[in-house]
PDB file with SEQRES, HELIX, SHEET and CRYST1 records, atoms N, CA, C and O in Angstrom:
SEQRES   1 A   80  MET SER ASP GLU THR ALA MET LYS VAL SER ILE ASN LEU          
SEQRES   2 A   80  GLN ASP ILE GLY GLU GLU LEU GLU GLY ILE PHE GLN ARG          
SEQRES   3 A   80  LEU THR GLY GLN ARG VAL CYS PHE SER LEU PHE ALA TRP          
SEQRES   4 A   80  THR GLU GLY ASN GLY SER TYR VAL SER ASN SER ILE ASP          
SEQRES   5 A   80  ARG ASP ALA VAL LYS ALA GLU LEU LEU GLN ILE ILE ASP          
SEQRES   6 A   80  ARG TRP ASP ASP GLY MET PRO ASP ILE PRO LEU HIS LYS          
SEQRES   7 A   80  LYS HIS                                                      
HELIX    1 AA1 ASP A    3  THR A   28  1                                  26    
HELIX    2 AA2 ARG A   53  ASP A   68  1                                  16    
HELIX    3 AA3 LEU A   76  LYS A   79  1                                   4    
SHEET    1 AA1 2 SER A  35  THR A  40  0                                        
SHEET    2 AA1 2 ASN A  43  SER A  48 -1                                        
CRYST1    1.000    1.000    1.000  90.00  90.00  90.00 P 1           1          
ATOM      1  N   MET A   1     -49.579   2.411  -0.120  1.00  0.00           N  
ATOM      2  CA  MET A   1     -49.468   3.818  -0.496  1.00  0.00           C  
ATOM      3  C   MET A   1     -50.571   4.152  -1.490  1.00  0.00           C  
ATOM      4  O   MET A   1     -51.032   3.297  -2.246  1.00  0.00           O  
ATOM      5  N   SER A   2     -50.964   5.356  -1.472  1.00  0.00           N  
ATOM      6  CA  SER A   2     -52.065   5.778  -2.321  1.00  0.00           C  
ATOM      7  C   SER A   2     -51.569   6.557  -3.523  1.00  0.00           C  
ATOM      8  O   SER A   2     -50.398   6.926  -3.614  1.00  0.00           O  
ATOM      9  N   ASP A   3     -52.491   6.795  -4.442  1.00  0.00           N  
ATOM     10  CA  ASP A   3     -52.184   7.666  -5.581  1.00  0.00           C  
ATOM     11  C   ASP A   3     -51.819   9.062  -5.090  1.00  0.00           C  
ATOM     12  O   ASP A   3     -51.025   9.763  -5.718  1.00  0.00           O  
ATOM     13  N   GLU A   4     -52.404   9.458  -3.967  1.00  0.00           N  
ATOM     14  CA  GLU A   4     -52.106  10.774  -3.390  1.00  0.00           C  
ATOM     15  C   GLU A   4     -50.630  10.854  -2.982  1.00  0.00           C  
ATOM     16  O   GLU A   4     -49.986  11.887  -3.163  1.00  0.00           O  
ATOM     17  N   THR A   5     -50.110   9.771  -2.438  1.00  0.00           N  
ATOM     18  CA  THR A   5     -48.697   9.725  -2.054  1.00  0.00           C  
ATOM     19  C   THR A   5     -47.811   9.864  -3.280  1.00  0.00           C  
ATOM     20  O   THR A   5     -46.861  10.647  -3.284  1.00  0.00           O  
ATOM     21  N   ALA A   6     -48.126   9.103  -4.321  1.00  0.00           N  
ATOM     22  CA  ALA A   6     -47.349   9.165  -5.567  1.00  0.00           C  
ATOM     23  C   ALA A   6     -47.392  10.574  -6.151  1.00  0.00           C  
ATOM     24  O   ALA A   6     -46.380  11.061  -6.656  1.00  0.00           O  
ATOM     25  N   MET A   7     -48.531  11.223  -6.091  1.00  0.00           N  
ATOM     26  CA  MET A   7     -48.671  12.574  -6.628  1.00  0.00           C  
ATOM     27  C   MET A   7     -47.828  13.567  -5.816  1.00  0.00           C  
ATOM     28  O   MET A   7     -47.184  14.441  -6.395  1.00  0.00           O  
ATOM     29  N   LYS A   8     -47.825  13.443  -4.498  1.00  0.00           N  
ATOM     30  CA  LYS A   8     -47.026  14.335  -3.654  1.00  0.00           C  
ATOM     31  C   LYS A   8     -45.542  14.174  -3.963  1.00  0.00           C  
ATOM     32  O   LYS A   8     -44.808  15.158  -4.043  1.00  0.00           O  
ATOM     33  N   VAL A   9     -45.105  12.925  -4.136  1.00  0.00           N  
ATOM     34  CA  VAL A   9     -43.709  12.687  -4.486  1.00  0.00           C  
ATOM     35  C   VAL A   9     -43.397  13.330  -5.830  1.00  0.00           C  
ATOM     36  O   VAL A   9     -42.399  14.039  -5.967  1.00  0.00           O  
ATOM     37  N   SER A  10     -44.240  13.087  -6.813  1.00  0.00           N  
ATOM     38  CA  SER A  10     -44.014  13.626  -8.149  1.00  0.00           C  
ATOM     39  C   SER A  10     -43.946  15.149  -8.150  1.00  0.00           C  
ATOM     40  O   SER A  10     -43.073  15.736  -8.790  1.00  0.00           O  
ATOM     41  N   ILE A  11     -44.850  15.775  -7.448  1.00  0.00           N  
ATOM     42  CA  ILE A  11     -44.916  17.243  -7.408  1.00  0.00           C  
ATOM     43  C   ILE A  11     -43.685  17.836  -6.738  1.00  0.00           C  
ATOM     44  O   ILE A  11     -43.210  18.892  -7.156  1.00  0.00           O  
ATOM     45  N   ASN A  12     -43.162  17.184  -5.712  1.00  0.00           N  
ATOM     46  CA  ASN A  12     -42.095  17.758  -4.893  1.00  0.00           C  
ATOM     47  C   ASN A  12     -40.692  17.271  -5.216  1.00  0.00           C  
ATOM     48  O   ASN A  12     -39.725  17.781  -4.650  1.00  0.00           O  
ATOM     49  N   LEU A  13     -40.555  16.310  -6.099  1.00  0.00           N  
ATOM     50  CA  LEU A  13     -39.250  15.714  -6.337  1.00  0.00           C  
ATOM     51  C   LEU A  13     -38.226  16.698  -6.896  1.00  0.00           C  
ATOM     52  O   LEU A  13     -37.053  16.633  -6.530  1.00  0.00           O  
ATOM     53  N   GLN A  14     -38.640  17.597  -7.763  1.00  0.00           N  
ATOM     54  CA  GLN A  14     -37.704  18.595  -8.299  1.00  0.00           C  
ATOM     55  C   GLN A  14     -37.166  19.498  -7.189  1.00  0.00           C  
ATOM     56  O   GLN A  14     -35.972  19.793  -7.149  1.00  0.00           O  
ATOM     57  N   ASP A  15     -38.041  19.933  -6.299  1.00  0.00           N  
ATOM     58  CA  ASP A  15     -37.602  20.780  -5.178  1.00  0.00           C  
ATOM     59  C   ASP A  15     -36.651  20.017  -4.258  1.00  0.00           C  
ATOM     60  O   ASP A  15     -35.660  20.574  -3.787  1.00  0.00           O  
ATOM     61  N   ILE A  16     -36.949  18.755  -4.006  1.00  0.00           N  
ATOM     62  CA  ILE A  16     -36.073  17.926  -3.180  1.00  0.00           C  
ATOM     63  C   ILE A  16     -34.706  17.789  -3.849  1.00  0.00           C  
ATOM     64  O   ILE A  16     -33.673  17.862  -3.183  1.00  0.00           O  
ATOM     65  N   GLY A  17     -34.705  17.592  -5.162  1.00  0.00           N  
ATOM     66  CA  GLY A  17     -33.449  17.503  -5.907  1.00  0.00           C  
ATOM     67  C   GLY A  17     -32.626  18.776  -5.800  1.00  0.00           C  
ATOM     68  O   GLY A  17     -31.407  18.716  -5.638  1.00  0.00           O  
ATOM     69  N   GLU A  18     -33.277  19.918  -5.888  1.00  0.00           N  
ATOM     70  CA  GLU A  18     -32.561  21.191  -5.760  1.00  0.00           C  
ATOM     71  C   GLU A  18     -31.956  21.337  -4.362  1.00  0.00           C  
ATOM     72  O   GLU A  18     -30.832  21.815  -4.214  1.00  0.00           O  
ATOM     73  N   GLU A  19     -32.704  20.924  -3.346  1.00  0.00           N  
ATOM     74  CA  GLU A  19     -32.173  20.975  -1.977  1.00  0.00           C  
ATOM     75  C   GLU A  19     -30.984  20.037  -1.830  1.00  0.00           C  
ATOM     76  O   GLU A  19     -29.977  20.397  -1.220  1.00  0.00           O  
ATOM     77  N   LEU A  20     -31.096  18.843  -2.383  1.00  0.00           N  
ATOM     78  CA  LEU A  20     -30.016  17.871  -2.300  1.00  0.00           C  
ATOM     79  C   LEU A  20     -28.767  18.375  -3.010  1.00  0.00           C  
ATOM     80  O   LEU A  20     -27.655  18.189  -2.515  1.00  0.00           O  
ATOM     81  N   GLU A  21     -28.937  19.004  -4.153  1.00  0.00           N  
ATOM     82  CA  GLU A  21     -27.792  19.568  -4.863  1.00  0.00           C  
ATOM     83  C   GLU A  21     -27.089  20.618  -3.998  1.00  0.00           C  
ATOM     84  O   GLU A  21     -25.860  20.662  -3.943  1.00  0.00           O  
ATOM     85  N   GLY A  22     -27.869  21.455  -3.328  1.00  0.00           N  
ATOM     86  CA  GLY A  22     -27.292  22.458  -2.440  1.00  0.00           C  
ATOM     87  C   GLY A  22     -26.543  21.840  -1.268  1.00  0.00           C  
ATOM     88  O   GLY A  22     -25.488  22.334  -0.869  1.00  0.00           O  
ATOM     89  N   ILE A  23     -27.086  20.768  -0.721  1.00  0.00           N  
ATOM     90  CA  ILE A  23     -26.420  20.078   0.395  1.00  0.00           C  
ATOM     91  C   ILE A  23     -25.078  19.532  -0.057  1.00  0.00           C  
ATOM     92  O   ILE A  23     -24.069  19.733   0.620  1.00  0.00           O  
ATOM     93  N   PHE A  24     -25.051  18.848  -1.186  1.00  0.00           N  
ATOM     94  CA  PHE A  24     -23.785  18.317  -1.702  1.00  0.00           C  
ATOM     95  C   PHE A  24     -22.784  19.440  -1.966  1.00  0.00           C  
ATOM     96  O   PHE A  24     -21.597  19.295  -1.674  1.00  0.00           O  
ATOM     97  N   GLN A  25     -23.253  20.546  -2.511  1.00  0.00           N  
ATOM     98  CA  GLN A  25     -22.381  21.688  -2.809  1.00  0.00           C  
ATOM     99  C   GLN A  25     -21.754  22.221  -1.518  1.00  0.00           C  
ATOM    100  O   GLN A  25     -20.557  22.502  -1.472  1.00  0.00           O  
ATOM    101  N   ARG A  26     -22.569  22.358  -0.477  1.00  0.00           N  
ATOM    102  CA  ARG A  26     -22.052  22.858   0.806  1.00  0.00           C  
ATOM    103  C   ARG A  26     -21.065  21.872   1.427  1.00  0.00           C  
ATOM    104  O   ARG A  26     -20.061  22.287   2.006  1.00  0.00           O  
ATOM    105  N   LEU A  27     -21.334  20.591   1.316  1.00  0.00           N  
ATOM    106  CA  LEU A  27     -20.464  19.577   1.912  1.00  0.00           C  
ATOM    107  C   LEU A  27     -19.115  19.453   1.216  1.00  0.00           C  
ATOM    108  O   LEU A  27     -18.091  19.246   1.866  1.00  0.00           O  
ATOM    109  N   THR A  28     -19.120  19.582  -0.110  1.00  0.00           N  
ATOM    110  CA  THR A  28     -17.914  19.288  -0.884  1.00  0.00           C  
ATOM    111  C   THR A  28     -17.259  20.513  -1.505  1.00  0.00           C  
ATOM    112  O   THR A  28     -16.087  20.472  -1.880  1.00  0.00           O  
ATOM    113  N   GLY A  29     -18.008  21.593  -1.615  1.00  0.00           N  
ATOM    114  CA  GLY A  29     -17.475  22.777  -2.278  1.00  0.00           C  
ATOM    115  C   GLY A  29     -17.469  22.665  -3.789  1.00  0.00           C  
ATOM    116  O   GLY A  29     -16.887  23.500  -4.482  1.00  0.00           O  
ATOM    117  N   GLN A  30     -18.118  21.630  -4.292  1.00  0.00           N  
ATOM    118  CA  GLN A  30     -18.193  21.473  -5.754  1.00  0.00           C  
ATOM    119  C   GLN A  30     -19.487  20.754  -6.124  1.00  0.00           C  
ATOM    120  O   GLN A  30     -20.198  20.231  -5.265  1.00  0.00           O  
ATOM    121  N   ARG A  31     -19.767  20.741  -7.398  1.00  0.00           N  
ATOM    122  CA  ARG A  31     -20.966  20.072  -7.890  1.00  0.00           C  
ATOM    123  C   ARG A  31     -20.748  18.565  -7.850  1.00  0.00           C  
ATOM    124  O   ARG A  31     -19.721  18.062  -8.307  1.00  0.00           O  
ATOM    125  N   VAL A  32     -21.712  17.863  -7.305  1.00  0.00           N  
ATOM    126  CA  VAL A  32     -21.698  16.404  -7.268  1.00  0.00           C  
ATOM    127  C   VAL A  32     -22.930  15.920  -8.021  1.00  0.00           C  
ATOM    128  O   VAL A  32     -24.058  16.258  -7.665  1.00  0.00           O  
ATOM    129  N   CYS A  33     -22.707  15.131  -9.057  1.00  0.00           N  
ATOM    130  CA  CYS A  33     -23.841  14.600  -9.812  1.00  0.00           C  
ATOM    131  C   CYS A  33     -24.556  13.544  -8.985  1.00  0.00           C  
ATOM    132  O   CYS A  33     -23.923  12.773  -8.263  1.00  0.00           O  
ATOM    133  N   PHE A  34     -25.866  13.515  -9.095  1.00  0.00           N  
ATOM    134  CA  PHE A  34     -26.660  12.535  -8.355  1.00  0.00           C  
ATOM    135  C   PHE A  34     -27.936  12.225  -9.112  1.00  0.00           C  
ATOM    136  O   PHE A  34     -28.372  12.978  -9.982  1.00  0.00           O  
ATOM    137  N   SER A  35     -28.511  11.109  -8.757  1.00  0.00           N  
ATOM    138  CA  SER A  35     -29.863  10.741  -9.156  1.00  0.00           C  
ATOM    139  C   SER A  35     -30.544  10.202  -7.910  1.00  0.00           C  
ATOM    140  O   SER A  35     -29.975   9.378  -7.194  1.00  0.00           O  
ATOM    141  N   LEU A  36     -31.732  10.655  -7.656  1.00  0.00           N  
ATOM    142  CA  LEU A  36     -32.505  10.233  -6.500  1.00  0.00           C  
ATOM    143  C   LEU A  36     -33.747   9.510  -7.010  1.00  0.00           C  
ATOM    144  O   LEU A  36     -34.511  10.051  -7.809  1.00  0.00           O  
ATOM    145  N   PHE A  37     -33.935   8.291  -6.541  1.00  0.00           N  
ATOM    146  CA  PHE A  37     -35.078   7.490  -6.957  1.00  0.00           C  
ATOM    147  C   PHE A  37     -36.025   7.315  -5.780  1.00  0.00           C  
ATOM    148  O   PHE A  37     -35.591   7.114  -4.645  1.00  0.00           O  
ATOM    149  N   ALA A  38     -37.312   7.391  -6.059  1.00  0.00           N  
ATOM    150  CA  ALA A  38     -38.344   7.185  -5.047  1.00  0.00           C  
ATOM    151  C   ALA A  38     -39.375   6.225  -5.635  1.00  0.00           C  
ATOM    152  O   ALA A  38     -39.789   6.364  -6.786  1.00  0.00           O  
ATOM    153  N   TRP A  39     -39.776   5.257  -4.827  1.00  0.00           N  
ATOM    154  CA  TRP A  39     -40.768   4.296  -5.285  1.00  0.00           C  
ATOM    155  C   TRP A  39     -42.017   4.411  -4.441  1.00  0.00           C  
ATOM    156  O   TRP A  39     -41.969   4.341  -3.213  1.00  0.00           O  
ATOM    157  N   THR A  40     -43.116   4.587  -5.108  1.00  0.00           N  
ATOM    158  CA  THR A  40     -44.410   4.540  -4.463  1.00  0.00           C  
ATOM    159  C   THR A  40     -45.150   3.369  -5.109  1.00  0.00           C  
ATOM    160  O   THR A  40     -44.701   2.826  -6.119  1.00  0.00           O  
ATOM    161  N   GLU A  41     -46.247   2.996  -4.543  1.00  0.00           N  
ATOM    162  CA  GLU A  41     -46.967   1.825  -5.046  1.00  0.00           C  
ATOM    163  C   GLU A  41     -47.267   1.952  -6.538  1.00  0.00           C  
ATOM    164  O   GLU A  41     -48.019   2.827  -6.968  1.00  0.00           O  
ATOM    165  N   GLY A  42     -46.664   1.064  -7.304  1.00  0.00           N  
ATOM    166  CA  GLY A  42     -46.924   1.036  -8.740  1.00  0.00           C  
ATOM    167  C   GLY A  42     -46.222   2.108  -9.540  1.00  0.00           C  
ATOM    168  O   GLY A  42     -46.482   2.253 -10.734  1.00  0.00           O  
ATOM    169  N   ASN A  43     -45.327   2.874  -8.902  1.00  0.00           N  
ATOM    170  CA  ASN A  43     -44.702   3.961  -9.643  1.00  0.00           C  
ATOM    171  C   ASN A  43     -43.306   4.252  -9.096  1.00  0.00           C  
ATOM    172  O   ASN A  43     -43.100   4.309  -7.883  1.00  0.00           O  
ATOM    173  N   GLY A  44     -42.369   4.432  -9.992  1.00  0.00           N  
ATOM    174  CA  GLY A  44     -41.039   4.887  -9.627  1.00  0.00           C  
ATOM    175  C   GLY A  44     -40.804   6.256 -10.240  1.00  0.00           C  
ATOM    176  O   GLY A  44     -41.183   6.502 -11.385  1.00  0.00           O  
ATOM    177  N   SER A  45     -40.193   7.130  -9.494  1.00  0.00           N  
ATOM    178  CA  SER A  45     -39.886   8.476  -9.978  1.00  0.00           C  
ATOM    179  C   SER A  45     -38.434   8.775  -9.661  1.00  0.00           C  
ATOM    180  O   SER A  45     -37.875   8.232  -8.708  1.00  0.00           O  
ATOM    181  N   TYR A  46     -37.821   9.642 -10.462  1.00  0.00           N  
ATOM    182  CA  TYR A  46     -36.456  10.041 -10.143  1.00  0.00           C  
ATOM    183  C   TYR A  46     -36.226  11.486 -10.546  1.00  0.00           C  
ATOM    184  O   TYR A  46     -36.921  12.052 -11.390  1.00  0.00           O  
ATOM    185  N   VAL A  47     -35.219  12.053  -9.902  1.00  0.00           N  
ATOM    186  CA  VAL A  47     -34.739  13.377 -10.261  1.00  0.00           C  
ATOM    187  C   VAL A  47     -33.221  13.273 -10.330  1.00  0.00           C  
ATOM    188  O   VAL A  47     -32.606  12.548  -9.548  1.00  0.00           O  
ATOM    189  N   SER A  48     -32.633  13.985 -11.249  1.00  0.00           N  
ATOM    190  CA  SER A  48     -31.190  13.952 -11.417  1.00  0.00           C  
ATOM    191  C   SER A  48     -30.715  15.335 -11.802  1.00  0.00           C  
ATOM    192  O   SER A  48     -31.429  16.089 -12.463  1.00  0.00           O  
ATOM    193  N   ASN A  49     -29.500  15.665 -11.382  1.00  0.00           N  
ATOM    194  CA  ASN A  49     -28.947  16.947 -11.814  1.00  0.00           C  
ATOM    195  C   ASN A  49     -28.023  16.762 -13.015  1.00  0.00           C  
ATOM    196  O   ASN A  49     -27.305  17.682 -13.405  1.00  0.00           O  
ATOM    197  N   SER A  50     -28.050  15.578 -13.589  1.00  0.00           N  
ATOM    198  CA  SER A  50     -27.300  15.313 -14.816  1.00  0.00           C  
ATOM    199  C   SER A  50     -28.264  15.418 -15.995  1.00  0.00           C  
ATOM    200  O   SER A  50     -29.354  14.845 -15.971  1.00  0.00           O  
ATOM    201  N   ILE A  51     -27.856  16.147 -17.017  1.00  0.00           N  
ATOM    202  CA  ILE A  51     -28.712  16.258 -18.196  1.00  0.00           C  
ATOM    203  C   ILE A  51     -28.476  15.104 -19.166  1.00  0.00           C  
ATOM    204  O   ILE A  51     -29.184  14.968 -20.164  1.00  0.00           O  
ATOM    205  N   ASP A  52     -27.477  14.274 -18.865  1.00  0.00           N  
ATOM    206  CA  ASP A  52     -27.120  13.174 -19.746  1.00  0.00           C  
ATOM    207  C   ASP A  52     -27.751  11.881 -19.243  1.00  0.00           C  
ATOM    208  O   ASP A  52     -27.181  11.187 -18.402  1.00  0.00           O  
ATOM    209  N   ARG A  53     -28.916  11.570 -19.758  1.00  0.00           N  
ATOM    210  CA  ARG A  53     -29.651  10.382 -19.323  1.00  0.00           C  
ATOM    211  C   ARG A  53     -28.847   9.106 -19.573  1.00  0.00           C  
ATOM    212  O   ARG A  53     -28.918   8.169 -18.779  1.00  0.00           O  
ATOM    213  N   ASP A  54     -28.093   9.060 -20.657  1.00  0.00           N  
ATOM    214  CA  ASP A  54     -27.277   7.883 -20.951  1.00  0.00           C  
ATOM    215  C   ASP A  54     -26.195   7.679 -19.887  1.00  0.00           C  
ATOM    216  O   ASP A  54     -25.878   6.540 -19.544  1.00  0.00           O  
ATOM    217  N   ALA A  55     -25.627   8.766 -19.362  1.00  0.00           N  
ATOM    218  CA  ALA A  55     -24.615   8.660 -18.307  1.00  0.00           C  
ATOM    219  C   ALA A  55     -25.238   8.109 -17.027  1.00  0.00           C  
ATOM    220  O   ALA A  55     -24.634   7.279 -16.349  1.00  0.00           O  
ATOM    221  N   VAL A  56     -26.433   8.563 -16.699  1.00  0.00           N  
ATOM    222  CA  VAL A  56     -27.137   8.058 -15.524  1.00  0.00           C  
ATOM    223  C   VAL A  56     -27.401   6.563 -15.700  1.00  0.00           C  
ATOM    224  O   VAL A  56     -27.172   5.775 -14.782  1.00  0.00           O  
ATOM    225  N   LYS A  57     -27.875   6.183 -16.864  1.00  0.00           N  
ATOM    226  CA  LYS A  57     -28.161   4.774 -17.139  1.00  0.00           C  
ATOM    227  C   LYS A  57     -26.892   3.933 -17.023  1.00  0.00           C  
ATOM    228  O   LYS A  57     -26.922   2.847 -16.446  1.00  0.00           O  
ATOM    229  N   ALA A  58     -25.778   4.425 -17.566  1.00  0.00           N  
ATOM    230  CA  ALA A  58     -24.514   3.687 -17.517  1.00  0.00           C  
ATOM    231  C   ALA A  58     -24.062   3.484 -16.074  1.00  0.00           C  
ATOM    232  O   ALA A  58     -23.602   2.396 -15.726  1.00  0.00           O  
ATOM    233  N   GLU A  59     -24.183   4.503 -15.232  1.00  0.00           N  
ATOM    234  CA  GLU A  59     -23.799   4.378 -13.826  1.00  0.00           C  
ATOM    235  C   GLU A  59     -24.686   3.369 -13.103  1.00  0.00           C  
ATOM    236  O   GLU A  59     -24.199   2.561 -12.313  1.00  0.00           O  
ATOM    237  N   LEU A  60     -25.983   3.418 -13.374  1.00  0.00           N  
ATOM    238  CA  LEU A  60     -26.895   2.469 -12.744  1.00  0.00           C  
ATOM    239  C   LEU A  60     -26.569   1.035 -13.155  1.00  0.00           C  
ATOM    240  O   LEU A  60     -26.598   0.124 -12.328  1.00  0.00           O  
ATOM    241  N   LEU A  61     -26.263   0.842 -14.419  1.00  0.00           N  
ATOM    242  CA  LEU A  61     -25.916  -0.499 -14.890  1.00  0.00           C  
ATOM    243  C   LEU A  61     -24.629  -0.992 -14.245  1.00  0.00           C  
ATOM    244  O   LEU A  61     -24.501  -2.180 -13.950  1.00  0.00           O  
ATOM    245  N   GLN A  62     -23.670  -0.088 -14.021  1.00  0.00           N  
ATOM    246  CA  GLN A  62     -22.433  -0.483 -13.334  1.00  0.00           C  
ATOM    247  C   GLN A  62     -22.721  -0.917 -11.899  1.00  0.00           C  
ATOM    248  O   GLN A  62     -22.149  -1.895 -11.418  1.00  0.00           O  
ATOM    249  N   ILE A  63     -23.595  -0.204 -11.226  1.00  0.00           N  
ATOM    250  CA  ILE A  63     -23.967  -0.577  -9.865  1.00  0.00           C  
ATOM    251  C   ILE A  63     -24.650  -1.939  -9.864  1.00  0.00           C  
ATOM    252  O   ILE A  63     -24.335  -2.795  -9.038  1.00  0.00           O  
ATOM    253  N   ILE A  64     -25.576  -2.138 -10.782  1.00  0.00           N  
ATOM    254  CA  ILE A  64     -26.278  -3.422 -10.870  1.00  0.00           C  
ATOM    255  C   ILE A  64     -25.292  -4.545 -11.149  1.00  0.00           C  
ATOM    256  O   ILE A  64     -25.395  -5.619 -10.556  1.00  0.00           O  
ATOM    257  N   ASP A  65     -24.339  -4.314 -12.040  1.00  0.00           N  
ATOM    258  CA  ASP A  65     -23.320  -5.329 -12.326  1.00  0.00           C  
ATOM    259  C   ASP A  65     -22.511  -5.664 -11.076  1.00  0.00           C  
ATOM    260  O   ASP A  65     -22.216  -6.831 -10.817  1.00  0.00           O  
ATOM    261  N   ARG A  66     -22.152  -4.634 -10.298  1.00  0.00           N  
ATOM    262  CA  ARG A  66     -21.393  -4.883  -9.063  1.00  0.00           C  
ATOM    263  C   ARG A  66     -22.237  -5.656  -8.057  1.00  0.00           C  
ATOM    264  O   ARG A  66     -21.724  -6.535  -7.364  1.00  0.00           O  
ATOM    265  N   TRP A  67     -23.528  -5.337  -7.969  1.00  0.00           N  
ATOM    266  CA  TRP A  67     -24.418  -6.104  -7.094  1.00  0.00           C  
ATOM    267  C   TRP A  67     -24.471  -7.560  -7.541  1.00  0.00           C  
ATOM    268  O   TRP A  67     -24.385  -8.476  -6.723  1.00  0.00           O  
ATOM    269  N   ASP A  68     -24.612  -7.760  -8.849  1.00  0.00           N  
ATOM    270  CA  ASP A  68     -24.660  -9.120  -9.391  1.00  0.00           C  
ATOM    271  C   ASP A  68     -23.369  -9.883  -9.115  1.00  0.00           C  
ATOM    272  O   ASP A  68     -23.378 -11.108  -8.991  1.00  0.00           O  
ATOM    273  N   ASP A  69     -22.258  -9.152  -9.020  1.00  0.00           N  
ATOM    274  CA  ASP A  69     -20.965  -9.764  -8.717  1.00  0.00           C  
ATOM    275  C   ASP A  69     -20.738  -9.942  -7.215  1.00  0.00           C  
ATOM    276  O   ASP A  69     -19.671 -10.394  -6.798  1.00  0.00           O  
ATOM    277  N   GLY A  70     -21.735  -9.590  -6.405  1.00  0.00           N  
ATOM    278  CA  GLY A  70     -21.645  -9.812  -4.973  1.00  0.00           C  
ATOM    279  C   GLY A  70     -21.073  -8.671  -4.163  1.00  0.00           C  
ATOM    280  O   GLY A  70     -20.657  -8.875  -3.023  1.00  0.00           O  
ATOM    281  N   MET A  71     -21.040  -7.463  -4.731  1.00  0.00           N  
ATOM    282  CA  MET A  71     -20.530  -6.320  -3.987  1.00  0.00           C  
ATOM    283  C   MET A  71     -21.328  -6.158  -2.691  1.00  0.00           C  
ATOM    284  O   MET A  71     -22.556  -6.082  -2.724  1.00  0.00           O  
ATOM    285  N   PRO A  72     -20.633  -6.104  -1.551  1.00  0.00           N  
ATOM    286  CA  PRO A  72     -21.355  -5.940  -0.291  1.00  0.00           C  
ATOM    287  C   PRO A  72     -21.894  -4.515  -0.139  1.00  0.00           C  
ATOM    288  O   PRO A  72     -21.396  -3.574  -0.757  1.00  0.00           O  
ATOM    289  N   ASP A  73     -22.904  -4.387   0.683  1.00  0.00           N  
ATOM    290  CA  ASP A  73     -23.495  -3.078   0.966  1.00  0.00           C  
ATOM    291  C   ASP A  73     -22.719  -2.405   2.093  1.00  0.00           C  
ATOM    292  O   ASP A  73     -23.213  -2.271   3.213  1.00  0.00           O  
ATOM    293  N   ILE A  74     -21.504  -1.987   1.781  1.00  0.00           N  
ATOM    294  CA  ILE A  74     -20.643  -1.304   2.732  1.00  0.00           C  
ATOM    295  C   ILE A  74     -20.383   0.107   2.217  1.00  0.00           C  
ATOM    296  O   ILE A  74     -19.890   0.270   1.101  1.00  0.00           O  
ATOM    297  N   PRO A  75     -20.707   1.130   3.008  1.00  0.00           N  
ATOM    298  CA  PRO A  75     -20.424   2.504   2.554  1.00  0.00           C  
ATOM    299  C   PRO A  75     -18.933   2.698   2.297  1.00  0.00           C  
ATOM    300  O   PRO A  75     -18.100   2.129   3.002  1.00  0.00           O  
ATOM    301  N   LEU A  76     -18.601   3.490   1.299  1.00  0.00           N  
ATOM    302  CA  LEU A  76     -17.217   3.733   0.906  1.00  0.00           C  
ATOM    303  C   LEU A  76     -16.351   4.165   2.089  1.00  0.00           C  
ATOM    304  O   LEU A  76     -15.216   3.709   2.227  1.00  0.00           O  
ATOM    305  N   HIS A  77     -16.882   5.043   2.943  1.00  0.00           N  
ATOM    306  CA  HIS A  77     -16.063   5.557   4.054  1.00  0.00           C  
ATOM    307  C   HIS A  77     -15.771   4.481   5.105  1.00  0.00           C  
ATOM    308  O   HIS A  77     -14.884   4.669   5.937  1.00  0.00           O  
ATOM    309  N   LYS A  78     -16.489   3.374   5.085  1.00  0.00           N  
ATOM    310  CA  LYS A  78     -16.213   2.276   6.019  1.00  0.00           C  
ATOM    311  C   LYS A  78     -15.390   1.173   5.354  1.00  0.00           C  
ATOM    312  O   LYS A  78     -14.897   0.267   6.026  1.00  0.00           O  
ATOM    313  N   LYS A  79     -15.251   1.253   4.066  1.00  0.00           N  
ATOM    314  CA  LYS A  79     -14.555   0.227   3.301  1.00  0.00           C  
ATOM    315  C   LYS A  79     -13.052   0.421   3.316  1.00  0.00           C  
ATOM    316  O   LYS A  79     -12.292  -0.542   3.223  1.00  0.00           O  
ATOM    317  N   HIS A  80     -12.625   1.672   3.433  1.00  0.00           N  
ATOM    318  CA  HIS A  80     -11.191   1.976   3.351  1.00  0.00           C  
ATOM    319  C   HIS A  80     -10.581   2.234   4.702  1.00  0.00           C  
ATOM    320  O   HIS A  80      -9.384   2.503   4.798  1.00  0.00           O  
TER     321      HIS A  80                                                      
END                                                                             
């Protein structure tokens, strides 16, 4: 990937986040908090609709802990 790719992601990530928020709203009828991460060569970028960075970090750490504990990659709707 090129620097041009990373720049396109960076420039458009906020708009993508706004679209994603709208999709979740239409699907659920309520606000769903999310963080979207994108990795380009040598760079990671994210957008979140949560203003609480510590809450985002705490959720990510919980996911990492579950991965470390061997949580399988099974979507919730297939798990139950």
